[in-house]
CHARMM internal coordinates of N, CA and C (Angstrom, degrees):
IC EDIT
DIST 1 N 1 CA 1.3977
DIST 1 CA 1 C 1.5400
ANGL 1 N 1 CA 1 C 110.22
DIST 1 C 2 N 1.2739
ANGL 1 CA 1 C 2 N 116.12
DIHE 1 N 1 CA 1 C 2 N 132.81
DIST 2 N 2 CA 1.4324
ANGL 1 C 2 N 2 CA 122.30
DIHE 1 CA 1 C 2 N 2 CA -178.94
DIST 2 CA 2 C 1.5548
ANGL 2 N 2 CA 2 C 112.54
DIHE 1 C 2 N 2 CA 2 C -66.89
DIST 2 C 3 N 1.3031
ANGL 2 CA 2 C 3 N 116.81
DIHE 2 N 2 CA 2 C 3 N -34.70
DIST 3 N 3 CA 1.4409
ANGL 2 C 3 N 3 CA 118.80
DIHE 2 CA 2 C 3 N 3 CA -179.84
DIST 3 CA 3 C 1.4997
ANGL 3 N 3 CA 3 C 113.53
DIHE 2 C 3 N 3 CA 3 C -64.38
DIST 3 C 4 N 1.2930
ANGL 3 CA 3 C 4 N 116.60
DIHE 3 N 3 CA 3 C 4 N -33.12
DIST 4 N 4 CA 1.4983
ANGL 3 C 4 N 4 CA 120.27
DIHE 3 CA 3 C 4 N 4 CA 179.62
DIST 4 CA 4 C 1.4867
ANGL 4 N 4 CA 4 C 111.21
DIHE 3 C 4 N 4 CA 4 C -69.38
DIST 4 C 5 N 1.3168
ANGL 4 CA 4 C 5 N 120.78
DIHE 4 N 4 CA 4 C 5 N -22.02
DIST 5 N 5 CA 1.4554
ANGL 4 C 5 N 5 CA 123.76
DIHE 4 CA 4 C 5 N 5 CA 177.76
DIST 5 CA 5 C 1.5280
ANGL 5 N 5 CA 5 C 109.01
DIHE 4 C 5 N 5 CA 5 C -71.88
DIST 5 C 6 N 1.3149
ANGL 5 CA 5 C 6 N 119.44
DIHE 5 N 5 CA 5 C 6 N -32.18
DIST 6 N 6 CA 1.4367
ANGL 5 C 6 N 6 CA 124.41
DIHE 5 CA 5 C 6 N 6 CA 179.85
DIST 6 CA 6 C 1.5587
ANGL 6 N 6 CA 6 C 109.31
DIHE 5 C 6 N 6 CA 6 C -71.91
DIST 6 C 7 N 1.2978
ANGL 6 CA 6 C 7 N 114.77
DIHE 6 N 6 CA 6 C 7 N -58.22
DIST 7 N 7 CA 1.5207
ANGL 6 C 7 N 7 CA 119.31
DIHE 6 CA 6 C 7 N 7 CA -178.11
DIST 7 CA 7 C 1.5223
ANGL 7 N 7 CA 7 C 107.67
DIHE 6 C 7 N 7 CA 7 C -173.53
DIST 7 C 8 N 1.3214
ANGL 7 CA 7 C 8 N 113.66
DIHE 7 N 7 CA 7 C 8 N 164.54
DIST 8 N 8 CA 1.4629
ANGL 7 C 8 N 8 CA 120.63
DIHE 7 CA 7 C 8 N 8 CA 176.41
DIST 8 CA 8 C 1.5201
ANGL 8 N 8 CA 8 C 109.67
DIHE 7 C 8 N 8 CA 8 C -67.44
DIST 8 C 9 N 1.3313
ANGL 8 CA 8 C 9 N 115.67
DIHE 8 N 8 CA 8 C 9 N -37.98
DIST 9 N 9 CA 1.4814
ANGL 8 C 9 N 9 CA 118.89
DIHE 8 CA 8 C 9 N 9 CA -176.75
DIST 9 CA 9 C 1.5644
ANGL 9 N 9 CA 9 C 107.73
DIHE 8 C 9 N 9 CA 9 C -67.65
DIST 9 C 10 N 1.2955
ANGL 9 CA 9 C 10 N 119.40
DIHE 9 N 9 CA 9 C 10 N -34.60
DIST 10 N 10 CA 1.4700
ANGL 9 C 10 N 10 CA 121.93
DIHE 9 CA 9 C 10 N 10 CA 176.87
DIST 10 CA 10 C 1.5220
ANGL 10 N 10 CA 10 C 110.55
DIHE 9 C 10 N 10 CA 10 C -64.05
DIST 10 C 11 N 1.3064
ANGL 10 CA 10 C 11 N 114.67
DIHE 10 N 10 CA 10 C 11 N -39.08
DIST 11 N 11 CA 1.4345
ANGL 10 C 11 N 11 CA 118.33
DIHE 10 CA 10 C 11 N 11 CA -178.35
DIST 11 CA 11 C 1.5628
ANGL 11 N 11 CA 11 C 111.44
DIHE 10 C 11 N 11 CA 11 C -69.45
DIST 11 C 12 N 1.3261
ANGL 11 CA 11 C 12 N 114.46
DIHE 11 N 11 CA 11 C 12 N -43.17
DIST 12 N 12 CA 1.4376
ANGL 11 C 12 N 12 CA 120.42
DIHE 11 CA 11 C 12 N 12 CA 178.42
DIST 12 CA 12 C 1.5047
ANGL 12 N 12 CA 12 C 113.99
DIHE 11 C 12 N 12 CA 12 C -64.63
DIST 12 C 13 N 1.3565
ANGL 12 CA 12 C 13 N 113.25
DIHE 12 N 12 CA 12 C 13 N -47.62
DIST 13 N 13 CA 1.5237
ANGL 12 C 13 N 13 CA 118.01
DIHE 12 CA 12 C 13 N 13 CA 179.75
DIST 13 CA 13 C 1.5179
ANGL 13 N 13 CA 13 C 109.63
DIHE 12 C 13 N 13 CA 13 C -64.84
DIST 13 C 14 N 1.2977
ANGL 13 CA 13 C 14 N 119.85
DIHE 13 N 13 CA 13 C 14 N -38.95
DIST 14 N 14 CA 1.4591
ANGL 13 C 14 N 14 CA 122.51
DIHE 13 CA 13 C 14 N 14 CA 178.17
DIST 14 CA 14 C 1.5225
ANGL 14 N 14 CA 14 C 112.28
DIHE 13 C 14 N 14 CA 14 C -63.29
DIST 14 C 15 N 1.2930
ANGL 14 CA 14 C 15 N 119.74
DIHE 14 N 14 CA 14 C 15 N -39.71
DIST 15 N 15 CA 1.3867
ANGL 14 C 15 N 15 CA 124.21
DIHE 14 CA 14 C 15 N 15 CA 176.71
DIST 15 CA 15 C 1.5663
ANGL 15 N 15 CA 15 C 112.12
DIHE 14 C 15 N 15 CA 15 C -66.68
DIST 15 C 16 N 1.3248
ANGL 15 CA 15 C 16 N 115.39
DIHE 15 N 15 CA 15 C 16 N -43.62
DIST 16 N 16 CA 1.4431
ANGL 15 C 16 N 16 CA 122.12
DIHE 15 CA 15 C 16 N 16 CA 174.77
DIST 16 CA 16 C 1.5206
ANGL 16 N 16 CA 16 C 111.77
DIHE 15 C 16 N 16 CA 16 C -59.66
DIST 16 C 17 N 1.3244
ANGL 16 CA 16 C 17 N 117.12
DIHE 16 N 16 CA 16 C 17 N -43.43
DIST 17 N 17 CA 1.4631
ANGL 16 C 17 N 17 CA 121.93
DIHE 16 CA 16 C 17 N 17 CA 177.81
DIST 17 CA 17 C 1.4758
ANGL 17 N 17 CA 17 C 110.86
DIHE 16 C 17 N 17 CA 17 C -63.17
DIST 17 C 18 N 1.3757
ANGL 17 CA 17 C 18 N 117.60
DIHE 17 N 17 CA 17 C 18 N -40.04
DIST 18 N 18 CA 1.4499
ANGL 17 C 18 N 18 CA 120.59
DIHE 17 CA 17 C 18 N 18 CA -179.29
DIST 18 CA 18 C 1.5574
ANGL 18 N 18 CA 18 C 112.07
DIHE 17 C 18 N 18 CA 18 C -62.26
DIST 18 C 19 N 1.3820
ANGL 18 CA 18 C 19 N 112.63
DIHE 18 N 18 CA 18 C 19 N -44.38
DIST 19 N 19 CA 1.4209
ANGL 18 C 19 N 19 CA 115.52
DIHE 18 CA 18 C 19 N 19 CA -179.26
DIST 19 CA 19 C 1.5566
ANGL 19 N 19 CA 19 C 111.31
DIHE 18 C 19 N 19 CA 19 C -69.05
DIST 19 C 20 N 1.3251
ANGL 19 CA 19 C 20 N 116.55
DIHE 19 N 19 CA 19 C 20 N -35.07
DIST 20 N 20 CA 1.4584
ANGL 19 C 20 N 20 CA 119.24
DIHE 19 CA 19 C 20 N 20 CA 176.35
DIST 20 CA 20 C 1.5089
ANGL 20 N 20 CA 20 C 110.98
DIHE 19 C 20 N 20 CA 20 C -66.47
DIST 20 C 21 N 1.3243
ANGL 20 CA 20 C 21 N 120.09
DIHE 20 N 20 CA 20 C 21 N -43.74
DIST 21 N 21 CA 1.4173
ANGL 20 C 21 N 21 CA 120.24
DIHE 20 CA 20 C 21 N 21 CA 177.32
DIST 21 CA 21 C 1.4845
ANGL 21 N 21 CA 21 C 115.30
DIHE 20 C 21 N 21 CA 21 C -64.24
DIST 21 C 22 N 1.3435
ANGL 21 CA 21 C 22 N 116.54
DIHE 21 N 21 CA 21 C 22 N -39.97
DIST 22 N 22 CA 1.4776
ANGL 21 C 22 N 22 CA 121.20
DIHE 21 CA 21 C 22 N 22 CA 179.15
DIST 22 CA 22 C 1.5499
ANGL 22 N 22 CA 22 C 107.89
DIHE 21 C 22 N 22 CA 22 C -67.63
DIST 22 C 23 N 1.2899
ANGL 22 CA 22 C 23 N 119.84
DIHE 22 N 22 CA 22 C 23 N -38.78
DIST 23 N 23 CA 1.4750
ANGL 22 C 23 N 23 CA 122.02
DIHE 22 CA 22 C 23 N 23 CA 176.74
DIST 23 CA 23 C 1.4588
ANGL 23 N 23 CA 23 C 113.89
DIHE 22 C 23 N 23 CA 23 C -64.65
DIST 23 C 24 N 1.3332
ANGL 23 CA 23 C 24 N 118.02
DIHE 23 N 23 CA 23 C 24 N -40.36
DIST 24 N 24 CA 1.4585
ANGL 23 C 24 N 24 CA 121.98
DIHE 23 CA 23 C 24 N 24 CA 178.92
DIST 24 CA 24 C 1.5162
ANGL 24 N 24 CA 24 C 109.91
DIHE 23 C 24 N 24 CA 24 C -70.02
DIST 24 C 25 N 1.3015
ANGL 24 CA 24 C 25 N 118.17
DIHE 24 N 24 CA 24 C 25 N -37.66
DIST 25 N 25 CA 1.5044
ANGL 24 C 25 N 25 CA 121.84
DIHE 24 CA 24 C 25 N 25 CA 175.44
DIST 25 CA 25 C 1.5214
ANGL 25 N 25 CA 25 C 109.91
DIHE 24 C 25 N 25 CA 25 C -63.05
DIST 25 C 26 N 1.3100
ANGL 25 CA 25 C 26 N 116.95
DIHE 25 N 25 CA 25 C 26 N -47.57
DIST 26 N 26 CA 1.4885
ANGL 25 C 26 N 26 CA 119.22
DIHE 25 CA 25 C 26 N 26 CA 179.91
DIST 26 CA 26 C 1.4858
ANGL 26 N 26 CA 26 C 110.36
DIHE 25 C 26 N 26 CA 26 C -62.21
DIST 26 C 27 N 1.3574
ANGL 26 CA 26 C 27 N 116.73
DIHE 26 N 26 CA 26 C 27 N -42.84
DIST 27 N 27 CA 1.4814
ANGL 26 C 27 N 27 CA 116.05
DIHE 26 CA 26 C 27 N 27 CA -179.38
DIST 27 CA 27 C 1.5085
ANGL 27 N 27 CA 27 C 112.44
DIHE 26 C 27 N 27 CA 27 C -65.18
DIST 27 C 28 N 1.3640
ANGL 27 CA 27 C 28 N 117.22
DIHE 27 N 27 CA 27 C 28 N -38.92
DIST 28 N 28 CA 1.4742
ANGL 27 C 28 N 28 CA 118.91
DIHE 27 CA 27 C 28 N 28 CA 176.97
DIST 28 CA 28 C 1.4960
ANGL 28 N 28 CA 28 C 111.97
DIHE 27 C 28 N 28 CA 28 C -63.64
DIST 28 C 29 N 1.3172
ANGL 28 CA 28 C 29 N 118.25
DIHE 28 N 28 CA 28 C 29 N -37.46
DIST 29 N 29 CA 1.4627
ANGL 28 C 29 N 29 CA 119.88
DIHE 28 CA 28 C 29 N 29 CA -179.73
DIST 29 CA 29 C 1.5528
ANGL 29 N 29 CA 29 C 109.13
DIHE 28 C 29 N 29 CA 29 C -72.32
DIST 29 C 30 N 1.2873
ANGL 29 CA 29 C 30 N 119.97
DIHE 29 N 29 CA 29 C 30 N -35.65
DIST 30 N 30 CA 1.4692
ANGL 29 C 30 N 30 CA 119.93
DIHE 29 CA 29 C 30 N 30 CA 176.50
DIST 30 CA 30 C 1.5149
ANGL 30 N 30 CA 30 C 112.23
DIHE 29 C 30 N 30 CA 30 C -69.95
DIST 30 C 31 N 1.2962
ANGL 30 CA 30 C 31 N 119.72
DIHE 30 N 30 CA 30 C 31 N -38.87
DIST 31 N 31 CA 1.4601
ANGL 30 C 31 N 31 CA 122.57
DIHE 30 CA 30 C 31 N 31 CA -179.94
DIST 31 CA 31 C 1.5455
ANGL 31 N 31 CA 31 C 110.49
DIHE 30 C 31 N 31 CA 31 C -66.26
DIST 31 C 32 N 1.3333
ANGL 31 CA 31 C 32 N 116.31
DIHE 31 N 31 CA 31 C 32 N -42.20
DIST 32 N 32 CA 1.4508
ANGL 31 C 32 N 32 CA 118.97
DIHE 31 CA 31 C 32 N 32 CA 179.26
DIST 32 CA 32 C 1.5453
ANGL 32 N 32 CA 32 C 113.33
DIHE 31 C 32 N 32 CA 32 C -80.65
DIST 32 C 33 N 1.3128
ANGL 32 CA 32 C 33 N 115.87
DIHE 32 N 32 CA 32 C 33 N 3.11
DIST 33 N 33 CA 1.4831
ANGL 32 C 33 N 33 CA 122.45
DIHE 32 CA 32 C 33 N 33 CA -178.54
DIST 33 CA 33 C 1.5159
ANGL 33 N 33 CA 33 C 114.76
DIHE 32 C 33 N 33 CA 33 C 56.79
DIST 33 C 34 N 1.3137
ANGL 33 CA 33 C 34 N 116.77
DIHE 33 N 33 CA 33 C 34 N 31.74
DIST 34 N 34 CA 1.4523
ANGL 33 C 34 N 34 CA 123.17
DIHE 33 CA 33 C 34 N 34 CA 172.29
DIST 34 CA 34 C 1.5114
ANGL 34 N 34 CA 34 C 110.75
DIHE 33 C 34 N 34 CA 34 C -86.33
DIST 34 C 35 N 1.3506
ANGL 34 CA 34 C 35 N 117.71
DIHE 34 N 34 CA 34 C 35 N -11.75
DIST 35 N 35 CA 1.4724
ANGL 34 C 35 N 35 CA 121.28
DIHE 34 CA 34 C 35 N 35 CA -177.38
DIST 35 CA 35 C 1.5442
ANGL 35 N 35 CA 35 C 106.54
DIHE 34 C 35 N 35 CA 35 C -144.40
DIST 35 C 36 N 1.3159
ANGL 35 CA 35 C 36 N 116.25
DIHE 35 N 35 CA 35 C 36 N 157.20
DIST 36 N 36 CA 1.4393
ANGL 35 C 36 N 36 CA 121.33
DIHE 35 CA 35 C 36 N 36 CA 171.96
DIST 36 CA 36 C 1.5013
ANGL 36 N 36 CA 36 C 109.31
DIHE 35 C 36 N 36 CA 36 C -112.97
DIST 36 C 37 N 1.3084
ANGL 36 CA 36 C 37 N 117.74
DIHE 36 N 36 CA 36 C 37 N -176.82
DIST 37 N 37 CA 1.4334
ANGL 36 C 37 N 37 CA 120.74
DIHE 36 CA 36 C 37 N 37 CA 179.54
DIST 37 CA 37 C 1.5181
ANGL 37 N 37 CA 37 C 114.44
DIHE 36 C 37 N 37 CA 37 C -68.78
DIST 37 C 38 N 1.3549
ANGL 37 CA 37 C 38 N 116.27
DIHE 37 N 37 CA 37 C 38 N -15.52
DIST 38 N 38 CA 1.3930
ANGL 37 C 38 N 38 CA 120.79
DIHE 37 CA 37 C 38 N 38 CA -178.07
DIST 38 CA 38 C 1.5278
ANGL 38 N 38 CA 38 C 112.16
DIHE 37 C 38 N 38 CA 38 C -101.14
DIST 38 C 39 N 1.3167
ANGL 38 CA 38 C 39 N 117.46
DIHE 38 N 38 CA 38 C 39 N 0.79
DIST 39 N 39 CA 1.4790
ANGL 38 C 39 N 39 CA 121.41
DIHE 38 CA 38 C 39 N 39 CA 178.59
DIST 39 CA 39 C 1.5081
ANGL 39 N 39 CA 39 C 112.18
DIHE 38 C 39 N 39 CA 39 C -75.15
DIST 39 C 40 N 1.3135
ANGL 39 CA 39 C 40 N 117.01
DIHE 39 N 39 CA 39 C 40 N 132.07
DIST 40 N 40 CA 1.4492
ANGL 39 C 40 N 40 CA 121.61
DIHE 39 CA 39 C 40 N 40 CA 178.30
DIST 40 CA 40 C 1.5388
ANGL 40 N 40 CA 40 C 110.26
DIHE 39 C 40 N 40 CA 40 C -83.38
DIST 40 C 41 N 1.3014
ANGL 40 CA 40 C 41 N 116.36
DIHE 40 N 40 CA 40 C 41 N 131.16
DIST 41 N 41 CA 1.4523
ANGL 40 C 41 N 41 CA 124.16
DIHE 40 CA 40 C 41 N 41 CA -179.22
DIST 41 CA 41 C 1.4925
ANGL 41 N 41 CA 41 C 109.21
DIHE 40 C 41 N 41 CA 41 C -117.68
DIST 41 C 42 N 1.3517
ANGL 41 CA 41 C 42 N 116.62
DIHE 41 N 41 CA 41 C 42 N 124.39
DIST 42 N 42 CA 1.4384
ANGL 41 C 42 N 42 CA 120.46
DIHE 41 CA 41 C 42 N 42 CA -179.48
DIST 42 CA 42 C 1.4951
ANGL 42 N 42 CA 42 C 111.59
DIHE 41 C 42 N 42 CA 42 C -63.72
DIST 42 C 43 N 1.3344
ANGL 42 CA 42 C 43 N 118.36
DIHE 42 N 42 CA 42 C 43 N 138.53
DIST 43 N 43 CA 1.4511
ANGL 42 C 43 N 43 CA 124.18
DIHE 42 CA 42 C 43 N 43 CA -178.55
DIST 43 CA 43 C 1.5923
ANGL 43 N 43 CA 43 C 109.91
DIHE 42 C 43 N 43 CA 43 C -99.19
DIST 43 C 44 N 1.2863
ANGL 43 CA 43 C 44 N 116.65
DIHE 43 N 43 CA 43 C 44 N -21.04
DIST 44 N 44 CA 1.5120
ANGL 43 C 44 N 44 CA 121.36
DIHE 43 CA 43 C 44 N 44 CA 179.29
DIST 44 CA 44 C 1.5404
ANGL 44 N 44 CA 44 C 116.13
DIHE 43 C 44 N 44 CA 44 C -54.42
DIST 44 C 45 N 1.3247
ANGL 44 CA 44 C 45 N 117.71
DIHE 44 N 44 CA 44 C 45 N -46.98
DIST 45 N 45 CA 1.5147
ANGL 44 C 45 N 45 CA 116.72
DIHE 44 CA 44 C 45 N 45 CA 176.70
DIST 45 CA 45 C 1.5062
ANGL 45 N 45 CA 45 C 113.21
DIHE 44 C 45 N 45 CA 45 C -61.57
DIST 45 C 46 N 1.3430
ANGL 45 CA 45 C 46 N 116.19
DIHE 45 N 45 CA 45 C 46 N -34.95
DIST 46 N 46 CA 1.4811
ANGL 45 C 46 N 46 CA 119.02
DIHE 45 CA 45 C 46 N 46 CA 177.36
DIST 46 CA 46 C 1.5569
ANGL 46 N 46 CA 46 C 110.48
DIHE 45 C 46 N 46 CA 46 C -66.19
DIST 46 C 47 N 1.3241
ANGL 46 CA 46 C 47 N 117.23
DIHE 46 N 46 CA 46 C 47 N -40.53
DIST 47 N 47 CA 1.4508
ANGL 46 C 47 N 47 CA 118.84
DIHE 46 CA 46 C 47 N 47 CA 177.61
DIST 47 CA 47 C 1.5072
ANGL 47 N 47 CA 47 C 113.06
DIHE 46 C 47 N 47 CA 47 C -62.15
DIST 47 C 48 N 1.2959
ANGL 47 CA 47 C 48 N 116.67
DIHE 47 N 47 CA 47 C 48 N -40.99
DIST 48 N 48 CA 1.4597
ANGL 47 C 48 N 48 CA 123.15
DIHE 47 CA 47 C 48 N 48 CA 178.82
DIST 48 CA 48 C 1.4938
ANGL 48 N 48 CA 48 C 109.44
DIHE 47 C 48 N 48 CA 48 C -65.22
DIST 48 C 49 N 1.3101
ANGL 48 CA 48 C 49 N 117.99
DIHE 48 N 48 CA 48 C 49 N -43.77
DIST 49 N 49 CA 1.3873
ANGL 48 C 49 N 49 CA 120.54
DIHE 48 CA 48 C 49 N 49 CA -177.93
DIST 49 CA 49 C 1.5075
ANGL 49 N 49 CA 49 C 112.21
DIHE 48 C 49 N 49 CA 49 C -66.62
DIST 49 C 50 N 1.3686
ANGL 49 CA 49 C 50 N 115.92
DIHE 49 N 49 CA 49 C 50 N -42.54
DIST 50 N 50 CA 1.4777
ANGL 49 C 50 N 50 CA 121.57
DIHE 49 CA 49 C 50 N 50 CA 175.10
DIST 50 CA 50 C 1.5268
ANGL 50 N 50 CA 50 C 111.61
DIHE 49 C 50 N 50 CA 50 C -58.79
DIST 50 C 51 N 1.2860
ANGL 50 CA 50 C 51 N 116.61
DIHE 50 N 50 CA 50 C 51 N -41.89
DIST 51 N 51 CA 1.4545
ANGL 50 C 51 N 51 CA 119.69
DIHE 50 CA 50 C 51 N 51 CA 177.56
DIST 51 CA 51 C 1.4682
ANGL 51 N 51 CA 51 C 113.74
DIHE 50 C 51 N 51 CA 51 C -64.61
DIST 51 C 52 N 1.3289
ANGL 51 CA 51 C 52 N 117.08
DIHE 51 N 51 CA 51 C 52 N -44.55
DIST 52 N 52 CA 1.4566
ANGL 51 C 52 N 52 CA 120.28
DIHE 51 CA 51 C 52 N 52 CA 176.85
DIST 52 CA 52 C 1.5579
ANGL 52 N 52 CA 52 C 111.64
DIHE 51 C 52 N 52 CA 52 C -62.29
DIST 52 C 53 N 1.3024
ANGL 52 CA 52 C 53 N 117.82
DIHE 52 N 52 CA 52 C 53 N -43.10
DIST 53 N 53 CA 1.4669
ANGL 52 C 53 N 53 CA 120.61
DIHE 52 CA 52 C 53 N 53 CA 179.90
DIST 53 CA 53 C 1.5495
ANGL 53 N 53 CA 53 C 110.11
DIHE 52 C 53 N 53 CA 53 C -58.50
DIST 53 C 54 N 1.3036
ANGL 53 CA 53 C 54 N 116.24
DIHE 53 N 53 CA 53 C 54 N -42.50
DIST 54 N 54 CA 1.4631
ANGL 53 C 54 N 54 CA 119.68
DIHE 53 CA 53 C 54 N 54 CA -176.67
DIST 54 CA 54 C 1.5365
ANGL 54 N 54 CA 54 C 109.97
DIHE 53 C 54 N 54 CA 54 C -72.12
DIST 54 C 55 N 1.3184
ANGL 54 CA 54 C 55 N 116.91
DIHE 54 N 54 CA 54 C 55 N -45.39
DIST 55 N 55 CA 1.4651
ANGL 54 C 55 N 55 CA 120.54
DIHE 54 CA 54 C 55 N 55 CA -176.51
DIST 55 CA 55 C 1.5219
ANGL 55 N 55 CA 55 C 111.95
DIHE 54 C 55 N 55 CA 55 C -70.48
DIST 55 C 56 N 1.3255
ANGL 55 CA 55 C 56 N 118.41
DIHE 55 N 55 CA 55 C 56 N -34.65
DIST 56 N 56 CA 1.4719
ANGL 55 C 56 N 56 CA 118.66
DIHE 55 CA 55 C 56 N 56 CA 178.11
DIST 56 CA 56 C 1.5220
ANGL 56 N 56 CA 56 C 111.21
DIHE 55 C 56 N 56 CA 56 C -77.51
DIST 56 C 57 N 1.3285
ANGL 56 CA 56 C 57 N 115.13
DIHE 56 N 56 CA 56 C 57 N -23.13
DIST 57 N 57 CA 1.5054
ANGL 56 C 57 N 57 CA 118.78
DIHE 56 CA 56 C 57 N 57 CA 178.62
DIST 57 CA 57 C 1.4832
ANGL 57 N 57 CA 57 C 115.34
DIHE 56 C 57 N 57 CA 57 C -77.43
DIST 57 C 58 N 1.3087
ANGL 57 CA 57 C 58 N 118.00
DIHE 57 N 57 CA 57 C 58 N -12.59
DIST 58 N 58 CA 1.4395
ANGL 57 C 58 N 58 CA 121.91
DIHE 57 CA 57 C 58 N 58 CA -178.69
DIST 58 CA 58 C 1.5179
ANGL 58 N 58 CA 58 C 112.99
DIHE 57 C 58 N 58 CA 58 C -88.04
END
COOR INIT
IC SEED 1 N 1 CA 1 C
IC BUILD
C-alpha cells in the first residue's frame, strides 16, 4: 500500500476514511431505496478514494 510508505498515520487515516466513505455510500443507497440489506457494495472505490484523500491532504 502506498499510504504505508508515507507513514503509519497515513495508513490508518486512509483506512478510516475508506470505511467512513463506504458507510456513507451504503447509508445513502439504503435511504434512497436503491439498495437493500442484501445488496453487495464494492469496497474498492472507497479504498481508492480514502487513499487519494490522505495522499492529497499531505
